[in-house]
Structures are given as structure tokens and as C-alpha cells.
C-alpha positions, 0 to 999 in steps of 0.5 A: 503371559509368554507370548507377550514378553517374546512380542515386547523383546522381539517387536521390531519397532526400532531403526538400526544403525543406518536409520533403516525404520522398522528393523531392530528389537529392545534386544537387538539395541539393548533397550530399558523395558519399563513395566508399569501397572495401569489399570486406566487402560481398561477403561470404559466411558459412561457419560463422562466418567471412566468406569473400570469393570474391565480392569483385574481385580486388585489381588488378581493383578498385582500377581499378575503384574508380579509375575510379569516381571519376573518371566520378563527379567528371566527373558532378557538382562534382569538389570534392563527391566525397569518397573514402578510401584504396583498401586502408587501413583507416579510421576514418570519421565520419559523421552519419546522418540516417535510417535509409535504407539502399539497395542498388543493383545495377547491371542485366549489360550485353547482352554479359555477359548473353550471356557469362553464358547460353553459358558453364556458369560462375555468375552468382557469376563476374559482378563485382556493382556495387553500392553501398550508399546510406545517407540521410546528410548527410556531415559527413565525414573519413576517416583512414586508419592 
């Protein structure tokens, strides 16, 4: 989780003041970070229907999400870290300045690798930490219905 927080804050995906691409990070630009739980990113299609068996269960994922928010706020300016309401239907209004979408997959921890080698379970049983980072300036609001 710490790796993901550092990567999101320091990934150079924004232009500098002279329009040099891929030069500045969220921290450099003092941008907002919008974190929203979105289990639908873990879907697998079964025919024409999405299946979410790879997504973390609701109880574990809410604790994970809250810890992620906590770590992000501790590592950055808390007033610039925005969130949604966990498990709620939300309408999020953003203005993309892209399009750039980068999927980040946190490296597996050593103990997870050892556990995976010693068990017969598949990699899908290990919760994958993925975050979609979009090159956007967040002029955002979220409304829970």
C-alpha cells in the first residue's frame, strides 16, 4: 500500500510550466487526488455478464480503502485528498485533461510470493492492488445518491 501511495503522488504525468510533457507529479503541481473505491475494475466477463469474483469482499475492502485514504492523507496534504462514499452510487464530475490512463499494479510482497509458491492457490486468490490513474486536473465533486 505504501508503494502505491508513493507511486500515485510521484508519478510524473503532468507537463511543466513550459509544456514539457511527463515532467511533473501531483505533488509538484499541488493537485488534488480523488480516491474512489471501484470494485468494477476487478470484473471478468462471463459471456455478456460481468463477474466480480476477483474483487475483495465488502468488509475487507472497506477497511483496505479507509487505510489507503489514511496513508494518502498522511503522505500528502490531507485537504487535497478527496474521497467518495464507500459502496455508494456516485455521480463524479471531472474534467479530463488527457486522455492518459495508467494502471498501476503494486509488486507482490515477499511473504505473498512465498505463500503463493507454497500453496496450490492461483494468483487470482491474492488481492491485486490496482489503481487507475488518469491524467486529469480534478475539478471534481461527488454526490452519493
